[in-house]
C-alpha positions in Angstrom: 0.0 0.0 0.0 1.5 3.3 -1.0 1.5 6.4 1.2 -1.1 8.3 -0.8 -3.6 5.5 -0.5 -2.9 5.2 3.2 -3.5 8.9 3.8 -6.9 8.7 2.0 -7.9 5.7 4.0 -6.8 7.3 7.3 -8.9 10.4 6.5 -11.8 8.1 5.7 -11.4 6.2 9.0 -11.1 9.4 11.1 -14.1 10.9 9.4 -16.2 7.8 10.1 -15.1 7.3 13.7 -16.0 10.9 14.6 -19.5 10.1 13.6 -19.8 6.6 15.0 -19.7 7.9 18.5 -23.5 8.6 18.4 -24.4 6.1 15.6 -27.8 4.5 15.4 -29.2 2.0 12.9 -30.4 3.8 9.8 -31.3 1.5 7.0 -32.7 1.8 3.5 -33.9 -1.3 1.7 -33.3 0.1 -1.7 -31.9 3.1 -3.6 -33.2 4.8 -6.7 -30.7 7.1 -8.3 -31.1 9.9 -10.8 -28.4 12.0 -12.4 -25.6 12.5 -14.9 -22.1 11.1 -15.3 -21.3 11.7 -11.6 -23.4 8.6 -10.8 -23.9 6.8 -14.1 -23.1 3.1 -13.7 -23.7 2.2 -17.3 -26.9 3.8 -18.4 -25.7 5.9 -21.3 -23.4 3.1 -22.6 -26.3 0.7 -22.6 -28.9 3.1 -23.9 -26.9 4.4 -26.9 -24.8 1.3 -27.6 -21.6 3.2 -26.8 -18.5 1.7 -25.2 -15.9 2.9 -22.8 -12.5 1.5 -23.4 -9.7 0.8 -21.0 -8.2 2.3 -19.0 -11.7 3.2 -17.8 -12.6 0.8 -15.0 -9.1 -0.6 -14.6 -8.5 0.3 -11.0 -11.4 -1.6 -9.4 -13.4 -3.5 -12.0 -10.3 -4.4 -14.2 -12.6 -3.8 -17.2 -14.8 -1.0 -18.5 -17.9 -0.9 -16.3 -19.9 1.8 -18.0 -18.6 4.3 -15.5 -16.5 7.3 -16.8 -13.8 6.6 -14.2 -10.9 4.4 -13.5 -12.9 2.7 -10.8 -15.7 3.4 -8.4 -17.9 6.5 -8.2 -19.2 8.3 -5.2 -22.5 6.5 -5.4 -20.6 3.1 -5.3 -18.9 4.1 -2.1 -22.2 5.3 -0.5 -24.0 2.1 -1.5 -21.3 0.0 0.0 -21.5 2.1 3.1 -25.2 1.3 3.3 -24.3 -2.4 2.9 -26.2 -2.5 -0.4 -24.8 -3.8 -3.7 -23.8 -1.5 -6.5 -26.8 -0.3 -8.5 -27.4 -1.8 -11.9 -28.3 0.7 -14.7 -32.0 0.6 -15.6 -31.3 0.0 -19.3 -28.5 -2.6 -18.9 -30.4 -5.9 -19.2 -27.4 -8.2 -20.0 -26.6 -10.9 -17.4 -29.9 -10.9 -15.6 -29.2 -7.9 -13.4 -30.9 -7.7 -10.0 -33.0 -4.6 -9.2 -33.9 -6.0 -5.7 -32.2 -3.2 -3.9 -32.9 -0.5 -6.4 -32.0 0.8 -9.9 -29.9 3.5 -11.4 -31.4 5.9 -14.0 -28.5 8.3 -14.1 -27.0 8.8 -17.5 -23.8 10.6 -18.5 -24.4 13.9 -20.2 -27.9 14.3 -18.9 -29.4 17.6 -18.0 -32.3 18.7 -15.8 -33.8 20.6 -18.8 -35.4 18.5 -21.6 -32.8 17.2 -24.1 -32.6 18.7 -27.6 -30.9 17.6 -30.9 -27.5 18.8 -29.7 -27.7 17.1 -26.3 -25.1 14.4 -25.4 -27.8 12.3 -23.7 -31.5 12.0 -24.5 -32.1 10.9 -20.9 -32.9 14.2 -19.2 -34.2 14.3 -15.7 -37.9 14.2 -16.8 -37.1 11.1 -18.9 -35.4 9.4 -16.0 -38.4 10.1 -13.8 -40.6 8.5 -16.6 -38.3 5.5 -16.7 -38.7 5.1 -12.9 -42.5 5.3 -13.2 -42.5 2.6 -15.8 -40.1 0.6 -13.7 -42.3 0.8 -10.7 -45.4 0.0 -12.7 -43.8 -3.2 -14.2 -42.4 -4.3 -10.8 -45.9 -4.1 -9.2 -47.4 -6.0 -12.2 -44.8 -8.8 -11.9 -44.5 -9.2 -8.1 -46.1 -12.4 -6.8 -46.4 -14.0 -10.2 -43.1 -15.9 -10.2 -40.9 -16.6 -7.2 -37.8 -16.7 -9.4 -38.5 -13.3 -10.8 -39.5 -11.8 -7.4 -36.0 -12.2 -6.0 -34.7 -9.7 -8.7 -37.4 -7.1 -7.9 -37.8 -4.6 -5.1 -40.7 -5.4 -2.7 -43.7 -3.0 -2.9 -42.9 -1.1 0.3 -39.3 -0.5 -0.9 -40.6 2.3 -3.1 -41.8 4.2 0.0 -39.0 3.2 2.4 -36.2 3.5 -0.2 -33.7 6.4 -0.7 -34.1 8.6 -3.8 -30.7 10.1 -4.7 -30.1 13.0 -7.1 -26.9 14.4 -8.6 -27.7 16.4 -11.7 -27.5 20.0 -13.0 -23.8 20.4 -13.8 -24.4 19.8 -17.5 -27.2 22.5 -17.6 -24.6 25.0 -16.4 -21.5 23.8 -18.1 -23.1 23.4 -21.5 -24.7 26.8 -21.4 -21.4 28.5 -21.3 -20.8 27.6 -24.9 -23.6 29.7 -26.1 -24.8 32.0 -23.4 -23.5 34.9 -21.3 -23.0 34.6 -17.6 -26.0 36.7 -16.9 -28.2 34.6 -19.2 -27.0 31.5 -17.5 -27.8 32.8 -14.0 -31.2 34.0 -15.3 -32.0 30.5 -16.5 -31.4 28.8 -13.2 -34.9 29.3 -11.7 -36.6 27.7 -14.6 -34.1 24.8 -14.5 -34.9 24.2 -10.9 -38.6 24.5 -11.5 -38.1 21.5 -13.9 -36.3 19.7 -11.1 -39.0 20.5 -8.6 -41.6 19.1 -11.0 -39.8 15.8 -11.2 -39.3 15.6 -7.4 -43.0 16.2 -6.9 -43.9 13.5 -9.4 -41.8 11.1 -7.4 -43.4 12.2 -4.2 -46.8 11.5 -5.7 -45.6 8.0 -6.4 -44.7 7.4 -2.8 -41.1 8.7 -2.5 -40.4 10.0 0.9 -36.6 10.0 1.4 -34.8 12.5 -0.9 -31.0 12.9 -1.0 -29.8 15.8 -3.1 -26.2 16.6 -4.1 -25.4 20.1 -5.2 -23.2 20.9 -8.1 -19.4 20.8 -7.7 -16.8 23.4 -8.7 -17.2 23.2 -12.5 -14.5 25.7 -13.1 -11.9 23.3 -11.7 -12.5 20.7 -14.3 -9.7 20.5 -16.9 -12.2 20.5 -19.7 -13.5 24.0 -18.7 -10.0 25.3 -17.8 -8.8 24.3 -21.3 -11.8 26.0 -23.0 -12.5 29.0 -20.9 -9.3 29.6 -18.9 -6.8 30.6 -21.5 -7.0 34.1 -20.2 -5.4 33.8 -16.8 -7.4 36.8 -15.5 -10.4 34.6 -15.6 -9.0 32.1 -13.2 -9.1 32.1 -9.4 -6.3 31.5 -7.0 -6.6 27.7 -7.5 -6.4 28.0 -11.3 -10.2 27.4 -11.7 -12.5 29.3 -14.0 -14.2 31.9 -11.8 -17.3 32.3 -13.9 -18.2 28.6 -13.9 -17.7 28.3 -10.1 -19.7 31.5 -9.5 -22.6 30.0 -11.6 -22.4 26.8 -9.6 -22.6 28.7 -6.3 -25.7 30.6 -7.4 -27.3 27.4 -8.6 -26.5 25.7 -5.3 -28.0 28.5 -3.3 -31.2 28.2 -5.1 -31.1 24.4 -5.0 -30.6 24.6 -1.2 -33.6 27.0 -0.9 -35.7 24.5 -3.0 -34.7 21.7 -0.7 -35.8 23.6 2.4 -39.0 24.7 0.7 -40.0 21.1 -0.1 -39.1 19.9 3.4 -41.5 22.5 4.8 -44.1 21.6 2.2 -43.9 17.8 2.7 -43.6 17.2 6.4 -43.9 13.5 6.0 -40.7 13.4 4.0 -37.0 13.8 4.5 -35.0 16.1 2.2 -31.2 16.0 2.7 -29.1 18.5 0.8 -25.4 17.6 0.5 -22.8 20.3 -0.2 -20.6 18.5 -2.7 -19.2 21.9 -3.9 -17.4 22.6 -0.6 -16.0 19.1 -0.4 -14.6 19.1 -3.9 -13.2 22.7 -3.8 -11.5 21.9 -0.5 -9.9 18.8 -2.1 -8.6 20.9 -5.1 -7.4 23.6 -2.7 -5.7 21.3 -0.2 -4.8 18.4 -2.5 -1.4 17.7 -1.1 -2.8 17.4 2.5 -4.9 14.5 1.3 -2.2 12.7 -0.5 -2.7 13.9 -4.1 -0.1 15.5 -6.4 -2.3 16.8 -9.3 -5.4 18.8 -8.4 -6.5 19.8 -11.9 -4.4 18.0 -14.6 -6.2 14.9 -16.0 -4.8 11.4 -15.4 -6.1 9.9 -18.6 -5.8 12.3 -21.6 -3.5 13.7 -24.2 -1.4 16.8 -24.4 0.7 16.6 -21.2 1.0 19.3 -18.6 -0.5 21.5 -17.4 -3.9 20.0 -18.1 -3.3 16.8 -20.2 -6.6 17.4 -21.8 -7.6 17.6 -25.5 -11.3 17.9 -26.3 -10.7 16.1 -29.6 -9.7 12.8 -28.0 -11.4 11.1 -25.1 -9.7 8.8 -22.5 -8.8 5.5 -24.0 -9.4 6.5 -27.6 -7.0 6.7 -30.5 -7.4 9.4 -33.1 -5.6 11.2 -35.9 -4.5 14.6 -34.8 -2.5 16.8 -37.2 -1.8 13.8 -39.3 -0.4 11.7 -36.4 -2.1 8.8 -34.6 -2.3 9.5 -30.9 -3.9 7.8 -27.9 -5.3 9.3 -24.8 -3.6 7.1 -22.2 -4.0 6.7 -18.5 -1.3 7.9 -16.0 0.9 5.5 -14.1 -0.8 6.1 -10.7 -4.3 7.5 -10.7 -4.2 7.9 -6.9 -2.0 11.0 -7.5 -4.8 12.7 -9.5 -8.1 14.3 -8.6 -9.2 14.4 -12.2 -9.6 11.2 -14.2 -10.3 12.3 -17.8 -10.7 16.1 -17.5 -14.4 15.9 -16.7 -14.8 13.2 -14.1 -13.0 12.4 -10.8 -10.6 9.4 -10.1 -11.7 6.6 -7.8 -9.3 8.0 -5.2 -10.9 11.4 -5.4 -14.4 9.8 -5.3 -13.3 7.9 -2.2 -12.2 11.1 -0.5 -15.5 12.9 -1.4 -17.5 9.9 -0.1 -15.6 10.0 3.2 -16.5 13.6 3.7 -20.1 13.1 2.8 -20.2 10.4 5.4 -19.2 12.7 8.2 -22.6 14.3 7.9 -21.3 17.8 8.5 -21.8 18.8 4.8 -25.5 18.0 4.9 -28.5 20.0 5.7 -29.9 18.7 8.0 -26.6 17.3 9.3 -26.7 13.7 10.3 -23.4 13.4 12.3 -25.5 12.8 15.4 -27.2 9.8 13.9 -24.8 8.5 11.2 -27.0 6.7 8.7 -24.1 5.2 6.9 -21.6 3.0 8.6 -18.6 2.9 6.3 -17.0 -0.5 6.0 -13.3 0.1 5.4 -11.7 -2.4 3.1 -8.0 -1.9 3.5 
């Protein structure tokens, strides 16, 4: 075990033990997840027939898993902490997947707003909610008809007792910067969140009662955005992140937080937990060496070398002809040194750190450090 991995694991252990002092049993029978690439476990790949090549998946799965990462995502660590299996993508039907403990509707590239012809993913939030509604309807139709099938399906009461997780919105903001001014982007946030609110209410009407909402991370610290919008150094903050992107994310998050509080007051029989992912990730980028990382912004898997190792013309693991030469976007030797995996997504090591901070409960509203719903099982 190298020193960087050990540091991350020690941080995880300390974060967990601080909360375990007052821990009580807090169990969800199933998780239903909605979002974008931050929590996509294979939905877009299955839905569009795409493929992710190695080195994607190499760290943990040893093969591409449909996740845009070298290994596990934040949601994988959280599911493991809840003693639940990794979620199968709703559209991935190969290998008789089990949906007993939930399903994942998140798809890379997805937005809260409805998709259009230029969208990377057709599976916007409204579509994901529709997929869930069909999923629930079919489950209720099939339950009790065949014992062999039943073991792969959630029980009826799992839909009310389960946890509904959300991590979406970054693509609405990041994508808008290619065609809109900062003021136009900020002005569009209320209508974007109205679309999100509509989806949450549809889920509530279908019996959802436990809502877990991640806010948007520091988009300006992603190599993709630094490469495109950070060529003018005056547009970067002290960490080398694009200021406008981070400012938009902060405004979005303030309004998302207000929406979460509003819905909690409106639906007293429900639980809305808002998780401040932005603060966790920005802290990681700003204090990367303290947590055992060496590269806070440069991509591990990419092309071009320092300072960003990112080229929008060639994705991680792919080979293309650039300027008449065949080049491959290769992975770095040690992904645990990097926060960014491919210029857009985080490495497994960074995802583990983010998860450990979420599990302290102190970045949530309401905070749960006094009742610690997730008991992280450390697997050193």
